[in-house]
C-alpha positions as a Markdown table, in Angstrom:
| # | Residue | x | y | z |
|---|---|---|---|---|
| 1 | Met | 0.0 | 0.1 | -0.1 |
| 2 | Ser | 1.5 | 3.4 | -1.0 |
| 3 | Gly | 1.8 | 5.9 | 1.5 |
| 4 | Gly | -1.1 | 8.1 | -0.4 |
| 5 | Glu | -3.6 | 5.3 | -0.1 |
| 6 | Ala | -2.0 | 4.7 | 3.7 |
| 7 | Ser | -2.8 | 8.4 | 4.8 |
| 8 | Ala | -6.5 | 8.4 | 2.7 |
| 9 | Leu | -7.8 | 5.8 | 5.5 |
| 10 | Pro | -7.8 | 7.8 | 8.4 |
| 11 | Leu | -9.6 | 10.6 | 6.5 |
| 12 | Glu | -12.2 | 8.4 | 5.0 |
| 13 | Lys | -12.7 | 7.0 | 8.5 |
| 14 | Gln | -13.2 | 10.4 | 10.0 |
| 15 | Phe | -15.6 | 11.7 | 7.2 |
| 16 | Glu | -17.6 | 8.2 | 8.0 |
| 17 | Asp | -18.2 | 9.2 | 11.2 |
| 18 | Phe | -19.1 | 12.1 | 10.7 |
| 19 | Arg | -21.6 | 11.2 | 8.1 |
| 20 | Ser | -22.9 | 8.7 | 10.7 |
| 21 | Gln | -23.1 | 11.5 | 13.4 |
| 22 | Leu | -25.2 | 13.9 | 11.1 |
| 23 | Glu | -27.7 | 11.2 | 10.0 |
| 24 | Asp | -28.2 | 10.4 | 13.8 |
| 25 | Ser | -28.8 | 14.0 | 14.3 |
| 26 | Val | -30.9 | 14.4 | 12.0 |
| 27 | Thr | -33.1 | 11.6 | 13.3 |
| 28 | Leu | -33.1 | 13.0 | 16.4 |
| 29 | Arg | -34.1 | 16.2 | 15.3 |
| 30 | Glu | -37.2 | 14.7 | 13.7 |
| 31 | Arg | -38.4 | 13.0 | 16.6 |
| 32 | Ile | -38.0 | 16.4 | 18.4 |
| 33 | Arg | -39.8 | 18.4 | 15.6 |
| 34 | Ala | -42.6 | 15.6 | 16.0 |
| 35 | Val | -43.5 | 16.6 | 19.6 |
| 36 | Val | -42.7 | 20.4 | 19.0 |
| 37 | Leu | -45.6 | 20.1 | 16.9 |
| 38 | Glu | -48.0 | 18.4 | 19.4 |
| 39 | Ile | -47.0 | 20.9 | 22.2 |
| 40 | Glu | -47.5 | 23.9 | 19.3 |
| 41 | Ser | -50.8 | 22.1 | 18.9 |
| 42 | Thr | -51.9 | 22.1 | 22.8 |
| 43 | Thr | -50.9 | 25.5 | 23.1 |
| 44 | Arg | -53.1 | 27.0 | 20.5 |
| 45 | Leu | -56.1 | 24.8 | 22.2 |
| 46 | Met | -55.2 | 26.5 | 25.6 |
| 47 | Tyr | -55.0 | 29.9 | 24.1 |
| 48 | Ser | -58.5 | 29.2 | 22.2 |
| 49 | Ser | -59.7 | 28.8 | 25.9 |
| 50 | Leu | -57.9 | 31.6 | 27.1 |
| 51 | Leu | -59.5 | 34.1 | 24.5 |
| 52 | Leu | -63.0 | 33.1 | 25.8 |
| 53 | Val | -62.3 | 35.5 | 28.9 |
| 54 | Tyr | -62.8 | 38.4 | 26.2 |
| 55 | Leu | -66.4 | 37.0 | 25.5 |
| 56 | Ser | -67.4 | 37.6 | 29.2 |
| 57 | Arg | -67.3 | 34.1 | 30.1 |
| 58 | Pro | -67.5 | 33.0 | 33.5 |
| 59 | Leu | -63.6 | 33.4 | 34.9 |
| 60 | Leu | -64.0 | 30.0 | 36.2 |
| 61 | Glu | -64.7 | 28.1 | 33.1 |
| 62 | Val | -62.3 | 29.9 | 31.3 |
| 63 | Leu | -59.6 | 28.9 | 33.8 |
| 64 | Asp | -60.8 | 25.1 | 33.8 |
| 65 | Lys | -60.7 | 24.9 | 30.2 |
| 66 | Ser | -57.2 | 26.6 | 30.0 |
| 67 | Lys | -56.2 | 24.3 | 33.0 |
| 68 | Ala | -57.2 | 21.3 | 31.1 |
| 69 | His | -54.4 | 21.4 | 28.9 |
| 70 | Ile | -51.7 | 21.7 | 31.4 |
| 71 | Gly | -51.4 | 17.8 | 31.9 |
| 72 | Thr | -51.1 | 17.4 | 28.4 |
| 73 | Leu | -48.1 | 19.9 | 28.0 |
| 74 | Lys | -46.2 | 18.0 | 30.9 |
| 75 | Asp | -46.5 | 14.8 | 28.9 |
| 76 | His | -45.3 | 16.4 | 25.9 |
| 77 | Tyr | -41.9 | 17.7 | 27.5 |
| 78 | Ser | -41.7 | 14.6 | 29.5 |
| 79 | Arg | -41.4 | 12.7 | 26.2 |
| 80 | Leu | -38.8 | 15.4 | 25.0 |
| 81 | Ala | -37.1 | 14.5 | 28.2 |
| 82 | Asp | -36.8 | 11.1 | 27.3 |
| 83 | Ile | -35.6 | 11.7 | 23.6 |
| 84 | Leu | -32.8 | 14.0 | 25.1 |
| 85 | Ser | -31.9 | 11.8 | 27.5 |
| 86 | Glu | -30.3 | 9.8 | 24.5 |
| 87 | Cys | -27.6 | 12.1 | 24.2 |
| 88 | Pro | -26.4 | 13.6 | 27.5 |
| 89 | Asp | -25.3 | 17.1 | 27.7 |
| 90 | Gln | -26.7 | 17.9 | 24.6 |
| 91 | Tyr | -29.5 | 20.2 | 25.5 |
| 92 | Tyr | -28.3 | 23.5 | 24.1 |
| 93 | Arg | -27.6 | 21.7 | 20.8 |
| 94 | Tyr | -31.2 | 21.0 | 20.2 |
| 95 | His | -33.1 | 23.7 | 22.8 |
| 96 | Gly | -33.7 | 26.0 | 19.8 |
| 97 | Asp | -35.9 | 23.4 | 18.4 |
| 98 | Trp | -38.4 | 24.0 | 20.9 |
| 99 | Arg | -37.8 | 27.3 | 22.3 |
| 100 | Ser | -40.6 | 29.3 | 20.8 |
| 101 | Glu | -43.1 | 26.6 | 21.9 |
| 102 | Thr | -41.8 | 26.8 | 25.5 |
| 103 | Gln | -42.2 | 30.7 | 25.6 |
| 104 | Thr | -45.5 | 30.6 | 24.4 |
| 105 | Ala | -46.3 | 27.6 | 26.8 |
| 106 | Val | -44.9 | 30.0 | 29.4 |
| 107 | Ser | -47.0 | 32.9 | 28.6 |
| 108 | Leu | -50.2 | 30.9 | 28.6 |
| 109 | Leu | -49.5 | 29.6 | 31.9 |
| 110 | Ala | -48.3 | 32.9 | 33.1 |
| 111 | Phe | -51.8 | 34.6 | 31.9 |
| 112 | Thr | -53.9 | 31.9 | 33.3 |
| 113 | His | -52.2 | 32.2 | 36.9 |
| 114 | Tyr | -52.5 | 35.9 | 36.7 |
| 115 | Leu | -56.5 | 35.5 | 36.2 |
| 116 | Glu | -56.5 | 33.0 | 38.8 |
| 117 | Thr | -54.5 | 34.9 | 41.6 |
| 118 | Gly | -53.6 | 38.1 | 40.4 |
| 119 | Asn | -50.0 | 37.5 | 40.8 |
| 120 | Leu | -46.8 | 36.6 | 38.6 |
| 121 | Leu | -46.2 | 32.7 | 37.6 |
| 122 | Leu | -42.8 | 32.1 | 39.1 |
| 123 | His | -39.9 | 30.6 | 37.4 |
| 124 | Asn | -40.0 | 27.4 | 39.5 |
| 125 | Glu | -43.6 | 27.2 | 39.3 |
| 126 | Ala | -43.9 | 27.5 | 35.6 |
| 127 | Gly | -41.3 | 24.7 | 35.6 |
| 128 | Glu | -43.1 | 22.4 | 37.8 |
| 129 | Lys | -46.1 | 22.8 | 35.7 |
| 130 | Leu | -44.2 | 21.6 | 32.5 |
| 131 | Gly | -42.2 | 19.0 | 34.3 |
| 132 | Leu | -38.9 | 20.9 | 33.7 |
| 133 | Thr | -37.6 | 20.3 | 37.1 |
| 134 | Asn | -34.5 | 18.4 | 36.0 |
| 135 | Ser | -31.1 | 19.9 | 35.6 |
| 136 | Gln | -30.4 | 18.1 | 32.5 |
| 137 | Phe | -33.8 | 19.1 | 31.2 |
| 138 | Gly | -35.4 | 22.3 | 33.0 |
| 139 | Leu | -36.8 | 25.4 | 32.0 |
| 140 | Asp | -34.2 | 27.9 | 30.5 |
| 141 | Leu | -34.2 | 31.4 | 32.4 |
| 142 | Glu | -34.5 | 33.6 | 29.3 |
| 143 | Asp | -37.3 | 31.4 | 28.1 |
| 144 | Tyr | -39.3 | 32.2 | 31.2 |
| 145 | Leu | -38.7 | 35.8 | 31.1 |
| 146 | Val | -39.6 | 36.1 | 27.3 |
| 147 | Gly | -42.9 | 34.1 | 28.2 |
| 148 | Val | -43.8 | 36.5 | 31.0 |
| 149 | Cys | -43.2 | 39.6 | 28.5 |
| 150 | Phe | -45.5 | 37.9 | 26.4 |
| 151 | Met | -48.2 | 37.4 | 28.9 |
| 152 | Ser | -47.9 | 41.1 | 29.5 |
| 153 | Asn | -48.8 | 41.7 | 25.9 |
| 154 | Glu | -52.2 | 40.2 | 26.9 |
| 155 | Leu | -53.0 | 42.7 | 29.7 |
| 156 | Pro | -54.0 | 45.9 | 28.0 |
| 157 | Arg | -56.8 | 44.1 | 26.2 |
| 158 | Tyr | -57.7 | 42.3 | 28.8 |
| 159 | Val | -58.2 | 45.3 | 30.9 |
| 160 | Val | -60.0 | 47.3 | 28.0 |
| 161 | Asn | -62.4 | 44.1 | 28.1 |
| 162 | Gln | -62.9 | 44.5 | 31.4 |
| 163 | Val | -63.8 | 48.0 | 31.7 |
| 164 | Thr | -66.1 | 47.8 | 29.0 |
| 165 | Ala | -67.9 | 44.9 | 31.1 |
| 166 | Gly | -68.1 | 47.2 | 34.0 |
| 167 | Asp | -65.0 | 46.1 | 36.0 |
| 168 | Tyr | -63.6 | 49.7 | 36.7 |
| 169 | Asp | -61.3 | 48.4 | 39.6 |
| 170 | Cys | -59.1 | 46.5 | 36.9 |
| 171 | Pro | -57.2 | 48.7 | 35.4 |
| 172 | Arg | -55.5 | 49.7 | 39.0 |
| 173 | Lys | -54.8 | 46.3 | 39.7 |
| 174 | Val | -53.4 | 45.4 | 36.5 |
| 175 | Leu | -51.3 | 48.8 | 36.6 |
| 176 | Lys | -50.2 | 48.0 | 40.1 |
| 177 | Phe | -49.0 | 44.6 | 38.5 |
| 178 | Leu | -47.3 | 45.6 | 35.5 |
| 179 | Thr | -45.5 | 48.5 | 37.4 |
| 180 | Glu | -43.8 | 46.1 | 40.0 |
| 181 | Leu | -43.0 | 43.5 | 37.1 |
| 182 | Asn | -41.2 | 45.9 | 35.1 |
| 183 | Ala | -39.1 | 47.5 | 38.2 |
| 184 | Ala | -38.2 | 43.9 | 38.8 |
| 185 | Phe | -37.2 | 43.6 | 35.1 |
| 186 | Arg | -35.1 | 46.7 | 35.8 |
| 187 | Met | -32.9 | 44.8 | 38.2 |
| 188 | Leu | -31.8 | 42.4 | 35.4 |
| 189 | Asn | -28.6 | 43.4 | 32.7 |
| 190 | Leu | -30.4 | 42.5 | 29.4 |
| 191 | Arg | -27.7 | 41.0 | 27.5 |
| 192 | Asn | -30.1 | 39.1 | 24.9 |
| 193 | Asp | -31.1 | 41.4 | 21.9 |
| 194 | Phe | -34.7 | 39.6 | 21.7 |
| 195 | Leu | -35.2 | 39.5 | 25.5 |
| 196 | Arg | -34.6 | 42.9 | 25.8 |
| 197 | Lys | -36.7 | 44.0 | 23.0 |
| 198 | Lys | -39.8 | 41.9 | 24.7 |
| 199 | Phe | -39.2 | 43.9 | 27.7 |
| 200 | Asp | -39.6 | 47.3 | 25.6 |
| 201 | Gly | -42.9 | 45.7 | 25.0 |
| 202 | Leu | -43.8 | 45.3 | 28.5 |
| 203 | Lys | -43.1 | 48.8 | 29.1 |
| 204 | Tyr | -45.4 | 49.8 | 26.2 |
| 205 | Asp | -47.9 | 47.7 | 27.5 |
| 206 | Leu | -47.5 | 49.1 | 30.9 |
| 207 | Arg | -48.1 | 52.7 | 29.4 |
| 208 | Arg | -51.0 | 51.5 | 27.5 |
| 209 | Val | -52.7 | 50.4 | 30.7 |
| 210 | Glu | -52.0 | 53.1 | 32.5 |
| 211 | Glu | -53.9 | 55.1 | 29.7 |
| 212 | Val | -57.0 | 53.3 | 30.5 |
| 213 | Phe | -56.2 | 53.7 | 34.4 |
| 214 | Tyr | -55.9 | 57.4 | 34.0 |
| 215 | Asp | -59.0 | 57.6 | 31.8 |
| 216 | Val | -61.3 | 55.7 | 34.3 |
| 217 | Lys | -60.3 | 57.6 | 36.9 |
| 218 | Ile | -60.6 | 61.2 | 35.2 |
| 219 | Arg | -64.0 | 60.0 | 34.6 |
| 220 | Gly | -64.6 | 59.2 | 38.3 |
| 221 | Leu | -65.1 | 55.3 | 37.7 |
| 222 | Ala | -62.1 | 54.1 | 39.6 |
| 223 | Ser | -62.2 | 53.2 | 43.0 |
| 224 | Asp | -60.6 | 54.6 | 45.8 |
| 225 | Gly | -57.8 | 51.4 | 46.0 |
| 226 | Asp | -54.1 | 51.7 | 46.5 |
| 227 | Ser | -53.1 | 54.5 | 43.9 |
| 228 | Thr | -50.6 | 53.4 | 41.3 |
| 229 | Gly | -50.7 | 56.4 | 39.2 |
| 230 | Asn | -47.1 | 58.3 | 40.2 |
| 231 | Gln | -45.4 | 54.9 | 40.2 |
| 232 | Gly | -46.5 | 54.0 | 36.7 |
| 233 | Ser | -46.1 | 57.5 | 35.5 |
| 234 | Lys | -42.4 | 57.4 | 36.6 |
| 235 | Glu | -41.7 | 54.1 | 35.1 |
| 236 | Asn | -42.8 | 55.4 | 31.9 |
| 237 | Asn | -40.7 | 58.2 | 32.2 |
| 238 | Asp | -37.8 | 55.9 | 32.8 |
| 239 | Ser | -38.6 | 53.8 | 29.9 |
| 240 | Glu | -38.0 | 56.8 | 27.6 |
| 241 | Val | -34.5 | 56.2 | 28.4 |
| 242 | Val | -32.7 | 54.0 | 25.5 |
| 243 | His | -31.0 | 51.3 | 27.0 |
């Protein structure tokens, strides 16, 4: 065997290994994608259930319909975890395949939780609902934060809908919630461009809710609850600063 032929053998073997690895990766991604499509389908159904809140349906009915999908989502993520267990330490290699769907799922869980409690769904609570509590397959922090920002996008519409239905105290409550959430986000040094843009959207949501609150207050329809107007105004002024 000539020297040239001998040197070609390791090269061929290397690329044969590459071919095998790439084929395995494609197969794995197809399996992941199949589960992700089911997650996407479930979140669409869950969102459809939450839209009933804008049709003045009883809140308990809306919550029951929304929460009925949580178990299904948890099952889907359990299947994803089983697939990822076949390739340890490869979480972030494939994470992008379900990132968007997870952000949507978190936003729906957070909106459901807010409608039920008036409070923010915490990171660990969201992870538990989705079954993402394992150190090898958990709820990514940035996915959670983006999901919370997505949830805030629903609140201005919710406020307008509630005022139309005669709940004039709703703007005050939502304004207080968004003001506190805005202040909490400002504690973070957001280096992720996408997340920073979503936070800018949250600040816009706060401004819209504040406008509804002031309109209701000027018309003499607001309750005498805790005032958040000055806090909201200060945050809105701060939001004009470019970060």
